[in-house]
Each structure stands twice: as structure tokens, then as C-alpha cells.
PARO-967050 format. One record per residue (C-alpha): residue in three letters; x, y, z; residue number from 1. Coordinates in nm, 2 decimals. Example, Ala and Ser with C-alpha at 12.3 -4.5 7.8 and 13.67 -1.06 7.14 Angstrom:
! PARO-967050
r code ALA	xx 1.23	yy -0.45	zz 0.78	pos 1
r code SER	xx 1.37	yy -0.11	zz 0.71	pos 2
//
This chain:
! PARO-967050
r code MET	xx 0.20	yy 0.37	zz -2.25	pos 1
r code ALA	xx 0.47	yy 0.56	zz -2.06	pos 2
r code SER	xx 0.60	yy 0.70	zz -2.40	pos 3
r code LEU	xx 0.27	yy 0.88	zz -2.44	pos 4
r code PHE	xx 0.39	yy 1.12	zz -2.16	pos 5
r code ASP	xx 0.70	yy 1.22	zz -2.35	pos 6
r code PRO	xx 0.53	yy 1.50	zz -2.54	pos 7
r code LEU	xx 0.34	yy 1.61	zz -2.22	pos 8
r code ILE	xx 0.66	yy 1.64	zz -2.01	pos 9
r code ALA	xx 0.85	yy 1.81	zz -2.29	pos 10
r code PHE	xx 0.57	yy 2.05	zz -2.36	pos 11
r code VAL	xx 0.53	yy 2.14	zz -1.99	pos 12
r code SER	xx 0.90	yy 2.18	zz -1.95	pos 13
r code ALA	xx 0.91	yy 2.42	zz -2.25	pos 14
r code HIS	xx 0.59	yy 2.60	zz -2.17	pos 15
r code PRO	xx 0.53	yy 2.59	zz -1.79	pos 16
r code GLU	xx 0.32	yy 2.90	zz -1.81	pos 17
r code LEU	xx 0.04	yy 2.70	zz -1.97	pos 18
r code ALA	xx 0.05	yy 2.45	zz -1.69	pos 19
r code TYR	xx 0.02	yy 2.73	zz -1.44	pos 20
r code LEU	xx -0.27	yy 2.87	zz -1.64	pos 21
r code THR	xx -0.44	yy 2.53	zz -1.63	pos 22
r code VAL	xx -0.40	yy 2.52	zz -1.25	pos 23
r code PHE	xx -0.54	yy 2.87	zz -1.23	pos 24
r code LEU	xx -0.84	yy 2.79	zz -1.44	pos 25
r code ALA	xx -0.91	yy 2.46	zz -1.26	pos 26
r code ALA	xx -0.92	yy 2.64	zz -0.93	pos 27
r code LEU	xx -1.13	yy 2.92	zz -1.07	pos 28
r code LEU	xx -1.39	yy 2.71	zz -1.25	pos 29
r code GLU	xx -1.45	yy 2.49	zz -0.94	pos 30
r code ALA	xx -1.61	yy 2.80	zz -0.79	pos 31
r code VAL	xx -1.84	yy 2.87	zz -1.08	pos 32
r code PRO	xx -2.20	yy 2.75	zz -1.00	pos 33
r code VAL	xx -2.31	yy 2.45	zz -1.20	pos 34
r code VAL	xx -1.98	yy 2.44	zz -1.40	pos 35
r code GLY	xx -1.78	yy 2.38	zz -1.08	pos 36
r code SER	xx -1.98	yy 2.07	zz -1.00	pos 37
r code VAL	xx -1.85	yy 1.89	zz -1.31	pos 38
r code ILE	xx -1.50	yy 2.03	zz -1.35	pos 39
r code PRO	xx -1.24	yy 1.79	zz -1.19	pos 40
r code GLY	xx -1.03	yy 2.08	zz -1.08	pos 41
r code SER	xx -0.89	yy 1.91	zz -0.77	pos 42
r code THR	xx -0.78	yy 1.61	zz -0.97	pos 43
r code ILE	xx -0.61	yy 1.83	zz -1.23	pos 44
r code ILE	xx -0.43	yy 2.03	zz -0.97	pos 45
r code PHE	xx -0.32	yy 1.71	zz -0.79	pos 46
r code ALA	xx -0.19	yy 1.55	zz -1.11	pos 47
r code LEU	xx 0.00	yy 1.86	zz -1.22	pos 48
r code SER	xx 0.16	yy 1.89	zz -0.88	pos 49
r code ALA	xx 0.34	yy 1.57	zz -0.97	pos 50
r code LEU	xx 0.56	yy 1.78	zz -1.20	pos 51
r code ILE	xx 0.70	yy 1.99	zz -0.92	pos 52
r code PRO	xx 0.97	yy 1.75	zz -0.78	pos 53
r code GLY	xx 1.11	yy 1.70	zz -1.12	pos 54
r code GLY	xx 1.16	yy 2.07	zz -1.17	pos 55
r code GLU	xx 0.91	yy 2.12	zz -1.45	pos 56
r code LEU	xx 0.70	yy 2.34	zz -1.22	pos 57
r code ARG	xx 0.78	yy 2.54	zz -0.92	pos 58
r code LEU	xx 0.59	yy 2.48	zz -0.59	pos 59
r code GLU	xx 0.55	yy 2.85	zz -0.50	pos 60
r code TRP	xx 0.40	yy 2.93	zz -0.84	pos 61
r code VAL	xx 0.16	yy 2.64	zz -0.84	pos 62
r code LEU	xx 0.04	yy 2.74	zz -0.49	pos 63
r code ALA	xx 0.01	yy 3.10	zz -0.60	pos 64
r code VAL	xx -0.20	yy 3.04	zz -0.91	pos 65
r code ALA	xx -0.42	yy 2.79	zz -0.73	pos 66
r code VAL	xx -0.49	yy 3.04	zz -0.45	pos 67
r code ALA	xx -0.54	yy 3.32	zz -0.70	pos 68
r code GLY	xx -0.79	yy 3.12	zz -0.91	pos 69
r code ALA	xx -0.99	yy 3.00	zz -0.61	pos 70
r code LEU	xx -1.01	yy 3.35	zz -0.46	pos 71
r code LEU	xx -1.12	yy 3.50	zz -0.79	pos 72
r code GLY	xx -1.38	yy 3.23	zz -0.85	pos 73
r code ASP	xx -1.52	yy 3.24	zz -0.50	pos 74
r code GLY	xx -1.51	yy 3.62	zz -0.48	pos 75
r code SER	xx -1.68	yy 3.66	zz -0.81	pos 76
r code ALA	xx -1.95	yy 3.42	zz -0.72	pos 77
r code PHE	xx -2.01	yy 3.59	zz -0.39	pos 78
r code TRP	xx -2.03	yy 3.94	zz -0.54	pos 79
r code ILE	xx -2.28	yy 3.82	zz -0.80	pos 80
r code GLY	xx -2.50	yy 3.68	zz -0.53	pos 81
r code HIS	xx -2.44	yy 3.99	zz -0.31	pos 82
r code ARG	xx -2.56	yy 4.23	zz -0.59	pos 83
r code ALA	xx -2.85	yy 4.02	zz -0.72	pos 84
r code GLN	xx -2.96	yy 3.91	zz -0.37	pos 85
r code ARG	xx -3.20	yy 3.61	zz -0.33	pos 86
r code GLU	xx -3.34	yy 3.64	zz -0.68	pos 87
r code ILE	xx -3.03	yy 3.49	zz -0.83	pos 88
r code LEU	xx -3.10	yy 3.15	zz -0.66	pos 89
r code SER	xx -3.42	yy 3.11	zz -0.85	pos 90
r code SER	xx -3.28	yy 3.24	zz -1.18	pos 91
r code TRP	xx -3.13	yy 3.04	zz -1.47	pos 92
r code PRO	xx -2.91	yy 2.84	zz -1.45	pos 93
r code LEU	xx -2.95	yy 2.78	zz -1.07	pos 94
r code SER	xx -3.33	yy 2.73	zz -1.12	pos 95
r code ASN	xx -3.24	yy 2.40	zz -1.29	pos 96
r code TYR	xx -3.07	yy 2.27	zz -0.98	pos 97
r code PRO	xx -3.32	yy 2.34	zz -0.69	pos 98
r code ASN	xx -3.20	yy 2.05	zz -0.48	pos 99
r code VAL	xx -2.84	yy 2.16	zz -0.47	pos 100
r code VAL	xx -2.94	yy 2.52	zz -0.41	pos 101
r code ALA	xx -3.16	yy 2.40	zz -0.12	pos 102
r code GLN	xx -2.87	yy 2.19	zz 0.02	pos 103
r code SER	xx -2.64	yy 2.50	zz -0.01	pos 104
r code GLU	xx -2.89	yy 2.71	zz 0.18	pos 105
r code ALA	xx -2.94	yy 2.45	zz 0.45	pos 106
r code PHE	xx -2.56	yy 2.41	zz 0.48	pos 107
r code PHE	xx -2.52	yy 2.79	zz 0.51	pos 108
r code HIS	xx -2.80	yy 2.83	zz 0.76	pos 109
r code ARG	xx -2.66	yy 2.54	zz 0.97	pos 110
r code TRP	xx -2.30	yy 2.65	zz 0.98	pos 111
r code GLY	xx -2.31	yy 3.03	zz 0.91	pos 112
r code ALA	xx -1.97	yy 3.17	zz 0.83	pos 113
r code LEU	xx -1.81	yy 2.83	zz 0.88	pos 114
r code ALA	xx -2.01	yy 2.71	zz 0.58	pos 115
r code VAL	xx -1.79	yy 2.92	zz 0.36	pos 116
r code PHE	xx -1.48	yy 2.75	zz 0.51	pos 117
r code PHE	xx -1.61	yy 2.39	zz 0.50	pos 118
r code ALA	xx -1.76	yy 2.42	zz 0.15	pos 119
r code ARG	xx -1.42	yy 2.49	zz -0.01	pos 120
r code PHE	xx -1.34	yy 2.13	zz 0.08	pos 121
r code VAL	xx -1.68	yy 1.97	zz -0.01	pos 122
r code PRO	xx -1.78	yy 1.92	zz -0.37	pos 123
r code PRO	xx -2.03	yy 1.97	zz -0.52	pos 124
r code ILE	xx -2.16	yy 2.25	zz -0.29	pos 125
r code ARG	xx -1.82	yy 2.42	zz -0.32	pos 126
r code ALA	xx -1.96	yy 2.57	zz -0.64	pos 127
r code PHE	xx -2.28	yy 2.69	zz -0.48	pos 128
r code VAL	xx -2.21	yy 2.82	zz -0.13	pos 129
r code PRO	xx -2.02	yy 3.14	zz -0.22	pos 130
r code ILE	xx -2.31	yy 3.27	zz -0.44	pos 131
r code THR	xx -2.56	yy 3.15	zz -0.18	pos 132
r code ALA	xx -2.37	yy 3.34	zz 0.10	pos 133
r code GLY	xx -2.39	yy 3.66	zz -0.11	pos 134
r code ALA	xx -2.75	yy 3.61	zz -0.20	pos 135
r code LEU	xx -2.85	yy 3.55	zz 0.17	pos 136
r code GLY	xx -2.68	yy 3.87	zz 0.29	pos 137
r code MET	xx -2.35	yy 3.77	zz 0.44	pos 138
r code SER	xx -2.13	yy 4.08	zz 0.47	pos 139
r code PRO	xx -1.83	yy 4.10	zz 0.24	pos 140
r code PRO	xx -1.57	yy 4.15	zz 0.52	pos 141
r code ARG	xx -1.70	yy 3.84	zz 0.69	pos 142
r code PHE	xx -1.71	yy 3.63	zz 0.38	pos 143
r code PHE	xx -1.36	yy 3.72	zz 0.26	pos 144
r code ALA	xx -1.20	yy 3.68	zz 0.60	pos 145
r code VAL	xx -1.33	yy 3.32	zz 0.61	pos 146
r code ASN	xx -1.28	yy 3.25	zz 0.24	pos 147
r code ILE	xx -0.92	yy 3.36	zz 0.23	pos 148
r code LEU	xx -0.83	yy 3.14	zz 0.52	pos 149
r code ALA	xx -1.01	yy 2.85	zz 0.36	pos 150
r code VAL	xx -0.83	yy 2.90	zz 0.03	pos 151
r code LEU	xx -0.49	yy 2.93	zz 0.19	pos 152
r code LEU	xx -0.54	yy 2.59	zz 0.35	pos 153
r code TRP	xx -0.72	yy 2.43	zz 0.05	pos 154
r code ALA	xx -0.44	yy 2.50	zz -0.20	pos 155
r code PRO	xx -0.16	yy 2.32	zz 0.00	pos 156
r code ALA	xx -0.40	yy 2.04	zz 0.07	pos 157
r code HIS	xx -0.44	yy 1.97	zz -0.30	pos 158
r code VAL	xx -0.09	yy 2.05	zz -0.42	pos 159
r code LEU	xx 0.13	yy 1.89	zz -0.15	pos 160
r code PRO	xx 0.00	yy 1.53	zz -0.16	pos 161
r code GLY	xx 0.11	yy 1.50	zz -0.52	pos 162
r code VAL	xx 0.45	yy 1.65	zz -0.44	pos 163
r code LEU	xx 0.49	yy 1.42	zz -0.14	pos 164
r code ALA	xx 0.38	yy 1.11	zz -0.34	pos 165
r code VAL	xx 0.64	yy 1.17	zz -0.61	pos 166
r code SER	xx 0.91	yy 1.27	zz -0.36	pos 167
r code ALA	xx 0.84	yy 0.94	zz -0.18	pos 168
r code LEU	xx 0.89	yy 0.75	zz -0.50	pos 169
r code HIS	xx 1.22	yy 0.92	zz -0.55	pos 170
r code GLU	xx 1.33	yy 0.86	zz -0.20	pos 171
r code TYR	xx 1.21	yy 0.51	zz -0.12	pos 172
r code ALA	xx 1.17	yy 0.35	zz -0.46	pos 173
r code GLY	xx 1.50	yy 0.48	zz -0.59	pos 174
r code ILE	xx 1.34	yy 0.65	zz -0.89	pos 175
r code PRO	xx 1.57	yy 0.94	zz -1.01	pos 176
r code HIS	xx 1.42	yy 1.27	zz -1.10	pos 177
r code HIS	xx 1.54	yy 1.31	zz -1.45	pos 178
r code THR	xx 1.58	yy 0.97	zz -1.61	pos 179
r code GLY	xx 1.34	yy 0.88	zz -1.88	pos 180
r code ILE	xx 1.17	yy 0.56	zz -1.77	pos 181
r code GLY	xx 1.18	yy 0.66	zz -1.40	pos 182
r code LYS	xx 1.01	yy 0.98	zz -1.47	pos 183
r code HIS	xx 0.73	yy 0.81	zz -1.67	pos 184
r code TYR	xx 0.67	yy 0.56	zz -1.39	pos 185
r code TRP	xx 0.61	yy 0.82	zz -1.12	pos 186
r code MET	xx 0.40	yy 1.03	zz -1.36	pos 187
r code LEU	xx 0.18	yy 0.73	zz -1.44	pos 188
r code ALA	xx 0.16	yy 0.64	zz -1.07	pos 189
r code VAL	xx 0.06	yy 0.98	zz -0.95	pos 190
r code ILE	xx -0.18	yy 1.07	zz -1.24	pos 191
r code GLY	xx -0.33	yy 0.72	zz -1.22	pos 192
r code GLY	xx -0.37	yy 0.75	zz -0.85	pos 193
r code ALA	xx -0.54	yy 1.08	zz -0.89	pos 194
r code LEU	xx -0.79	yy 0.93	zz -1.14	pos 195
r code ILE	xx -0.85	yy 0.63	zz -0.91	pos 196
r code VAL	xx -0.92	yy 0.85	zz -0.61	pos 197
r code ALA	xx -1.16	yy 1.07	zz -0.82	pos 198
r code LEU	xx -1.34	yy 0.76	zz -0.95	pos 199
r code VAL	xx -1.38	yy 0.61	zz -0.60	pos 200
r code VAL	xx -1.51	yy 0.94	zz -0.46	pos 201
r code TRP	xx -1.76	yy 0.97	zz -0.75	pos 202
r code VAL	xx -1.88	yy 0.61	zz -0.70	pos 203
r code ILE	xx -1.93	yy 0.67	zz -0.33	pos 204
r code ARG	xx -2.12	yy 0.99	zz -0.38	pos 205
r code ARG	xx -2.34	yy 0.83	zz -0.65	pos 206
r code GLY	xx -2.41	yy 0.54	zz -0.41	pos 207
r code HIS	xx -2.53	yy 0.78	zz -0.15	pos 208
r code GLY	xx -2.73	yy 0.99	zz -0.40	pos 209
r code GLY	xx -2.52	yy 1.30	zz -0.35	pos 210
r code GLY	xx -2.28	yy 1.28	zz -0.64	pos 211
r code ALA	xx -2.50	yy 1.37	zz -0.94	pos 212
r code ILE	xx -2.61	yy 1.72	zz -1.00	pos 213
r code GLU	xx -2.89	yy 1.69	zz -1.25	pos 214
r code PRO	xx -3.13	yy 1.96	zz -1.37	pos 215
r code ALA	xx -3.48	yy 1.94	zz -1.23	pos 216
r code LYS	xx -3.71	yy 1.74	zz -1.45	pos 217
r code SER	xx -4.02	yy 1.90	zz -1.57	pos 218
r code VAL	xx -4.34	yy 1.73	zz -1.47	pos 219
r code ARG	xx -4.61	yy 1.69	zz -1.73	pos 220
r code ARG	xx -4.95	yy 1.77	zz -1.60	pos 221
r code LYS	xx -5.25	yy 1.57	zz -1.71	pos 222
r code PRO	xx -5.51	yy 1.77	zz -1.90	pos 223
//
């Protein structure tokens, strides 16, 4: 199984710009309403961060593209809501997800500007709060002041755990950075760990009824 990662490691080593692009898109798409609720952007970023200690990717560039993607995604969603105002919340495709839109509105009304900060760390409303904040009339300076701070904390919180996990394997398990089998073991450990964490979170959210984002079902009226 470890041999399956040979092409991946070789490809990323030869084309790191594509890995950076993947991190950028993962961070950006997490902020897109509806789309962001199903894209495992955090898991993708965490898994790719495992390539940093081995030298395939550079920490500063991974952080930079993650921040850029999140800011662009959040900012674009906010401006769409700001320009369209409240009508956007009842328009397609948001009209298919009235429960999540209502949760986002309630979250925003309860926490105000702090909702923008907290939502960056709370899926699935992460994908809905920026557009909701714009639609409900939050001022751009206030939104971006809070959002930029949130993103600057969010990016390290998603990148550094993968870096630290791999570094710990090198330091305490004696796994060298650039030997074939050792590299595969830590790649499997970190990527597998990321998938397990994502699965556990999904199961917990499903168990509490908050994990699934499903379109509203139409109700057939009796004639």
C-alpha cells in the first residue's frame, strides 16, 4: 500500500505548484455556500501539510496560499451578500437549504461580528455566514477586520498539526525524512489520521443531526 504513494510524492516533488494550487482551492471552496459544506478542505490542507517536513512543500507558501484562498472565498461570498442584500438568502441555491440559512442567521444575530470569527472554525456554517453577514448589512470594514484575523489564525491551526505530527514521527520514532519506507509510513500515518478525524467528526455531527446539509424536500399537497 505504501508503494501507492511513490507517484504522489514524486509528482508533488516535481510539481509543488499544483499542491499549492490544491491548498488554495481547498481553502477557497470551503467558503462557497453549499459547495463549502461538502468539500473536505480542512482534511486536504491537513494531509498536504504532511509534505512540509520532508521538503516537498514549504511552510510559508502553504500558509500563504491557504490564507489567500480563505480570504478570497470569504470576501467574495460577503460581497455577493452585500450587493444582493437579503434577497440572496431566499434565492437559488440557498433557497434549497432553509435550515442552514436559518442557523446562519441565528448564529449571526446571537454573536454579531464574532460570528464571522467563530464560523471560520465551525463547519458547515463556515460556508454560509460570510454571505449571510453581507446580506444582513454588516459593514465591509467591520467584516474584513474580523475575517482577516480569523483566517490568520485558521490557516496555522490547519497546517501546523500535520507538520508537528510528521516532525514528531521523525524525532521520536526515528523515521528519517528522505528514506523510502520511512517516508511512506509517516505519509500513511498522517493522511490516515486526517481521514479518521474527518470520519469521526462526520459521524458525531450526523448523530446530533447537524452534519447533513440536505435540500429542503417539497411537500405534496393533497388535492
